C-alpha positions in Angstrom: 54.4 37.5 5.1 51.0 39.3 6.7 48.9 38.7 3.9 49.2 34.9 4.0 47.8 34.2 7.4 45.3 36.7 6.6 44.0 35.2 3.2 44.3 31.9 5.4 41.7 33.3 8.0 39.2 34.6 5.4 39.3 30.8 3.5 38.6 29.3 6.9 35.8 31.9 7.7 34.1 31.1 4.2 34.5 27.3 5.0 32.8 27.8 8.3 30.2 29.6 6.7 29.3 27.0 3.8 29.1 24.4 6.8 26.9 26.3 8.9 24.8 27.2 5.6 24.4 23.7 4.5 22.9 22.6 7.8 20.5 25.3 8.3 19.3 25.7 4.8 16.8 23.1 5.3 15.1 24.6 8.2 14.3 27.9 7.1 11.5 29.5 5.1 11.5 29.0 1.4 11.1 32.7 1.1 14.0 33.4 3.1 16.2 30.5 1.5 15.7 32.3 -1.9 16.2 35.5 -0.9 19.8 34.6 0.7 20.5 32.5 -2.0 20.1 35.6 -4.5 21.7 38.0 -2.3 24.9 35.8 -2.1 25.0 34.9 -5.7 24.9 38.6 -6.6 27.7 39.0 -4.0 30.1 36.3 -5.5 29.1 37.9 -9.0 30.4 41.1 -7.9 33.7 39.4 -6.7 34.0 37.4 -9.8 35.0 39.3 -12.8 34.3 36.3 -15.5 31.1 35.6 -17.1 30.1 31.9 -18.6 28.3 30.9 -21.2 26.8 27.5 -21.5 26.5 25.6 -25.0 24.2 22.2 -24.5 24.5 19.7 -26.9 20.7 19.6 -27.4 18.2 22.2 -27.4 15.1 22.3 -24.9 13.2 20.0 -27.2 15.8 17.4 -27.0 14.7 16.5 -30.8 18.1 17.4 -32.6 21.4 18.6 -32.1 22.0 22.2 -31.4 23.4 24.1 -34.2 25.4 26.2 -32.1 27.4 23.2 -30.2 27.9 21.5 -33.4 29.4 24.7 -34.6 31.7 25.1 -31.6 32.6 21.3 -31.7 33.9 21.6 -35.1 35.6 24.9 -34.7 37.6 23.7 -31.5 38.5 20.7 -33.5 40.0 22.7 -36.2 41.3 25.8 -34.3 42.0 24.6 -30.9 43.0 20.9 -31.1 46.5 21.4 -30.6 46.2 23.0 -27.4 44.3 20.1 -25.7 46.0 17.1 -24.0 43.1 14.8 -24.1 41.4 14.1 -27.3 38.6 11.8 -28.5 38.1 10.4 -31.8 35.2 8.5 -33.4 33.9 7.7 -36.9 30.6 9.5 -37.6 28.0 8.6 -40.2 28.0 11.7 -41.7 31.8 11.6 -42.3 34.5 9.2 -44.0 37.1 9.6 -41.6 37.5 9.8 -38.0 36.6 13.0 -36.1 38.9 14.2 -33.6 37.9 16.6 -30.8 38.8 17.5 -27.2 37.8 14.9 -24.5 35.1 15.8 -21.6 36.6 17.8 -18.8 39.3 19.3 -21.1 39.8 22.9 -21.4 41.8 24.8 -24.0 42.1 28.6 -24.6 41.4 30.4 -27.7 42.4 34.1 -28.9 40.1 36.3 -30.4 40.9 40.0 -31.1 43.6 39.7 -28.6 41.3 38.6 -26.0 41.8 35.4 -24.5 38.7 33.0 -23.8 38.5 29.6 -22.2 36.4 26.7 -23.5 35.5 23.8 -21.1 34.2 20.6 -22.5 31.9 18.8 -19.5 28.8 16.7 -19.3 26.6 16.0 -16.2 23.9 13.6 -15.2 20.5 14.3 -14.5 19.2 13.5 -11.0 17.8 9.8 -10.6 14.2 10.9 -10.7 14.7 12.3 -13.8 14.5 10.9 -17.4 16.0 12.9 -20.2 14.8 11.8 -23.6 17.6 11.8 -26.6 17.9 10.5 -30.0 21.4 10.6 -30.1 23.1 9.9 -27.0 22.4 8.1 -24.0 19.8 8.9 -21.8 22.2 9.4 -18.7 24.6 11.7 -20.8 23.9 15.4 -21.5 27.2 17.1 -22.8 27.9 20.7 -22.8 30.5 23.5 -23.5 31.2 26.3 -21.1 32.9 29.5 -22.6 34.3 32.0 -20.0 35.7 35.3 -20.7 36.4 38.5 -18.4 33.4 40.6 -18.1 35.1 43.7 -19.9 34.8 41.8 -23.2 31.2 40.9 -23.0 29.9 42.7 -25.8 32.8 41.2 -28.1 32.2 37.8 -27.2 28.5 37.9 -27.5 28.4 40.3 -30.9 31.3 38.9 -32.6 32.9 36.0 -31.1 29.9 33.7 -31.0 29.0 34.6 -35.0 33.0 33.9 -35.6 32.4 30.4 -34.0 29.1 29.8 -36.1 30.6 30.9 -39.3 34.1 29.0 -38.8 32.3 25.9 -37.2 29.7 25.7 -40.4 32.5 25.9 -42.8 34.6 23.0 -41.2 31.6 20.8 -41.2 30.8 21.6 -44.5 34.5 20.8 -45.3 34.8 17.8 -43.7 31.4 16.2 -43.9 30.6 13.2 -46.1 27.6 14.3 -48.3 24.3 12.1 -48.2 21.7 10.7 -50.7 18.6 10.7 -48.7 15.2 8.5 -49.8 11.9 8.8 -48.0 10.8 5.9 -46.2 7.3 4.2 -47.5 5.9 3.9 -43.8 6.3 7.5 -42.7 4.1 8.9 -40.1 6.4 7.6 -37.2 9.2 9.1 -35.6 10.4 12.0 -37.2 13.8 10.7 -37.5 12.3 7.9 -39.4 11.0 10.3 -42.3 14.3 9.7 -44.4 17.1 7.2 -44.6 20.4 8.0 -46.3 23.3 6.5 -47.9 26.8 8.2 -48.7 26.4 10.4 -52.0 29.6 9.1 -53.9 28.2 9.9 -58.0 31.5 11.0 -59.7 29.5 13.2 -62.3 30.8 16.5 -62.7 30.3 19.5 -65.1 33.5 18.8 -66.7 32.5 15.3 -67.5 28.6 15.9 -68.4 28.0 15.6 -72.3 26.7 19.1 -73.2 27.2 22.1 -75.3 29.7 24.2 -73.5 27.7 27.3 -73.7 24.5 25.7 -72.2 26.7 24.2 -69.5 28.2 27.5 -68.9 24.7 29.2 -68.7 23.7 26.8 -65.9 26.9 26.9 -63.8 26.5 30.9 -63.8 22.9 30.6 -62.6 24.1 28.1 -60.0 26.7 30.4 -58.7 24.1 33.2 -58.6 21.8 31.3 -56.7 24.3 30.0 -54.0 25.7 33.8 -53.4 22.4 35.2 -53.6 21.0 35.1 -50.0 20.9 39.1 -49.3 19.5 39.3 -52.8 16.7 37.0 -52.2 16.1 38.7 -49.1 16.0 41.9 -50.6 13.4 41.2 -53.0 11.2 39.0 -50.5 11.6 35.6 -51.8 12.2 32.3 -50.6 16.1 31.4 -51.0 15.1 28.5 -53.1 15.5 27.7 -56.9 13.4 25.3 -59.3 15.0 23.4 -62.1 12.8 21.3 -65.0 15.3 18.9 -66.8 13.3 17.3 -69.7 14.0 15.4 -72.8 14.0 11.5 -73.9 15.4 8.6 -71.9 19.2 8.4 -71.7 20.0 12.3 -72.0 21.8 12.6 -68.7 19.2 14.1 -66.5 20.1 12.0 -63.6 23.7 12.6 -64.3 23.1 16.7 -64.5 21.5 16.1 -60.7 24.8 14.6 -59.8 27.0 17.2 -61.5 24.8 19.8 -59.9 25.0 18.4 -56.6 29.0 17.8 -56.8 29.4 21.4 -58.0 27.2 23.1 -55.0 28.5 20.5 -52.5 24.6 19.8 -51.4 22.8 16.9 -50.0 20.2 15.1 -52.4 16.7 14.1 -51.1 15.2 11.7 -53.9 11.5 12.0 -52.9 9.3 9.3 -54.1 5.7 10.9 -54.2 3.9 7.7 -54.4 5.2 6.7 -51.0 3.9 9.8 -49.3 0.5 9.4 -48.0 -1.3 13.0 -48.0 -0.4 16.4 -48.2 0.3 16.6 -44.5 3.1 13.9 -44.6 4.7 15.7 -47.5 5.0 18.9 -45.3 6.5 16.9 -42.7 8.8 15.2 -45.3 9.6 18.7 -46.5 10.4 20.0 -42.7 12.9 17.2 -42.3 15.1 18.6 -45.1 18.0 20.9 -44.0 19.4 23.8 -46.2 22.1 23.3 -48.8 20.5 20.4 -50.4 18.5 19.3 -53.5 15.2 17.8 -53.6 14.5 15.8 -56.5 11.4 14.2 -58.0 12.3 12.1 -60.9 9.7 11.2 -63.7 7.1 13.6 -62.1 4.6 12.9 -65.3 4.7 9.6 -63.6 4.0 10.6 -60.1 0.4 10.4 -59.0 -2.1 12.4 -60.7 -0.1 15.5 -61.2 -0.6 16.0 -64.9 -2.5 18.3 -66.9 -5.7 16.3 -66.9 -7.4 18.6 -64.3 -9.3 20.3 -67.3 -10.5 17.0 -68.8 -12.1 15.9 -65.6 -13.8 18.9 -65.2 -15.5 18.8 -68.2 -16.1 15.3 -67.7 -17.8 15.9 -64.2 -20.1 18.4 -66.2 -21.2 15.7 -68.4 -24.9 15.5 -67.5 -24.8 11.9 -68.6 -22.6 11.1 -65.7 -23.2 11.6 -62.1 -20.5 13.6 -60.1 -18.9 11.6 -57.1 -20.6 12.5 -53.5 -18.7 15.2 -51.5 -18.0 12.9 -49.0 -16.3 10.4 -51.2 -14.0 13.4 -52.9 -13.2 14.7 -49.1 -12.0 11.3 -48.2 -10.2 10.7 -51.3 -8.4 14.0 -51.1 -7.3 13.4 -47.5 -5.5 10.3 -48.5 -3.1 11.4 -51.2 -1.2 14.0 -52.4 -2.8 16.3 -54.6 -1.5 19.0 -57.0 -2.3 22.2 -54.6 -0.4 20.2 -51.7 2.6 19.8 -54.2 2.5 23.5 -55.3 2.4 24.6 -51.5 5.6 22.5 -51.3 7.2 24.1 -53.8 6.5 27.8 -53.6 4.1 28.1 -50.7 4.5 29.2 -47.2 6.1 26.1 -46.4 8.7 26.5 -49.1 10.9 29.2 -47.0 11.7 26.8 -44.4 15.2 26.0 -44.1 16.5 28.1 -46.9 19.1 27.4 -49.6 17.1 24.8 -51.3 17.1 23.6 -55.2 14.0 21.6 -56.3 14.5 19.6 -59.3 11.7 18.1 -61.5 12.4 15.5 -64.1 10.3 14.4 -67.1 10.3 12.3 -70.4 7.0 14.2 -71.4 6.9 17.9 -70.5 3.6 18.2 -72.6 1.8 16.1 -70.1 2.8 18.1 -67.3 0.3 20.8 -66.0 1.5 24.4 -66.8 0.5 25.5 -63.0 3.4 22.9 -62.0 6.1 24.3 -64.2 5.7 28.0 -64.8 8.5 30.3 -64.0 8.8 30.9 -60.2 8.1 27.5 -59.7 10.3 25.8 -62.1 12.5 28.8 -62.6 14.7 27.4 -65.2 13.7 25.0 -68.0 16.9 22.5 -68.9 16.3 20.6 -72.0 18.5 17.4 -72.0 18.5 16.9 -76.0 20.0 14.3 -78.1 24.2 14.0 -78.5 25.5 16.9 -80.3 28.9 17.1 -81.8 30.1 19.3 -78.9 28.7 16.7 -76.4 30.3 14.1 -78.0 33.6 15.7 -78.1 33.3 15.7 -74.2 32.5 11.8 -74.2 35.5 11.5 -76.4 37.5 13.5 -74.2 36.1 11.6 -70.9 36.3 7.8 -72.3 39.4 7.9 -75.2 41.5 10.9 -74.1 41.2 12.6 -77.2 40.2 16.3 -77.9 40.8 15.8 -82.1 40.7 13.2 -84.4 40.6 12.9 -88.2 37.5 10.8 -88.0 35.5 13.9 -86.2 34.1 15.1 -89.2 32.5 12.0 -90.6 30.9 11.3 -86.7 29.8 15.3 -86.8 27.6 14.5 -90.2 26.2 11.5 -88.8 25.3 13.4 -85.5 23.5 16.0 -87.7 21.4 13.4 -89.4 20.9 10.5 -86.2 19.0 11.1 -82.9 21.7 9.4 -80.6 21.1 9.8 -76.9 24.5 10.6 -74.7 23.9 7.3 -72.9 24.2 5.2 -76.1 27.2 7.5 -77.5 28.9 6.8 -74.4 28.3 3.0 -74.4 30.0 3.2 -77.9 33.0 4.8 -76.8 33.5 2.7 -73.5 36.5 0.8 -73.5 35.3 -2.9 -73.2 38.6 -4.6 -74.3 41.6 -3.7 -72.1 43.8 -5.5 -74.4 42.8 -3.2 -77.4 42.8 0.7 -76.3 43.2 1.7 -80.4 41.4 5.1 -80.6 40.8 4.5 -84.4 39.4 1.3 -84.1 36.8 2.4 -81.6 36.2 5.4 -83.4 35.3 3.3 -86.5 33.4 0.9 -85.0 31.2 3.9 -83.4 30.9 5.3 -86.9 29.8 1.9 -88.3 27.2 1.7 -85.5 25.7 5.1 -86.3 25.5 4.0 -89.9 23.7 0.8 -88.9 21.3 2.8 -86.8 20.7 5.1 -89.9 19.9 2.4 -92.3 17.5 0.7 -89.8 15.8 3.9 -89.0 15.5 4.6 -93.0 13.9 1.4 -93.3 11.4 1.7 -90.5 10.4 4.9 -92.1 10.0 3.5 -95.5 7.9 0.5 -94.1 5.7 2.6 -92.3 5.1 5.0 -95.5 4.4 1.5 -97.3 1.9 0.7 -94.5 0.3 3.9 -94.6 
């Protein structure tokens, strides 16, 4: 009974002190004010056994969402949502389903290694005289999480729990997000957020449906797995965590389908880089810096992209010709400043800038590998060269399984012999097996038609060869 009036008196004394302090704080020297404030904060910190860590939604630059905040948001949504009474749901562009998390001013608890912590979601408004610039929320709104815990557990929280939040949150984001297909905007040079635009990546291709010899397919998959799990190895050997793949072969051999299969296998975003829309090397670096980790950067038909082929030697030889005056130095400098050069692209692939972001795959495709500059496709830049060839019998069996649902047939031997004699692209073979008439799904009919079409193509090819010989 004695304790109650004693504590009541203490509360009254504190309230009186705060009231008096509020009245006199504006009438004392600034140095004295800061000294008293610091002393009071230390006194209250000594009496309060709890520590608070604030996680702001945006970094100090206010350009993009802070990764730790996003990880905490995803973690709380998956691990602590059942403890919250007030929730909020929103449909985000990065996902294909509603995202549910705890609402503002809601508090939930979590347990880590037997230690209880408290998460409080909040937001505050800046002073009326302050303008906060944000590209992802209204100027007035600044959201944050406050993590509270007892000071005796400080080392555990700072060294282990925050890493736990980051790891679990990243995994949750990767598991639930809608992967995206990006393309660079032709204007560029404006707002950083306008360098890329994107749509949902929904290509259904997988390695199971890819028409390719199983052994070659397995070698590619093994290489991708090694890359995905090689963070520590790349760090150990002192290389940037990236890998280059060159896909080459005739049109219709499945180069774009291979890219989609790789993206689906690794669950990476795809950045389809159109070099002709990039003004110069400086803009190329800006575009590269806006790509994220766990992504595939694709340049298709690179032999047709700007002047990046193996013609440098011919040009040098031409400039040495005494009968032709070389261009002036001023014209050359202006020309270089307004286009992407081979050296700029090489720096983009494996120069100092290539290490930014980490865990990236760079893929070039071409129909004419012989046209490319050897410096562009050497090992270390394009680490693995993958030839996308004409349809082999093993690739045909994959197509037959995909389109007709069969793995063996008595007509397969005839098809095997024709494919050894004919150059048929996987795209043409797939078109021949596609079920166009829903009323007729007789496998024998489709395979027989496929054989007839191959024979016709063979006859036409032989006839064309004979005509060429006759003309010659």
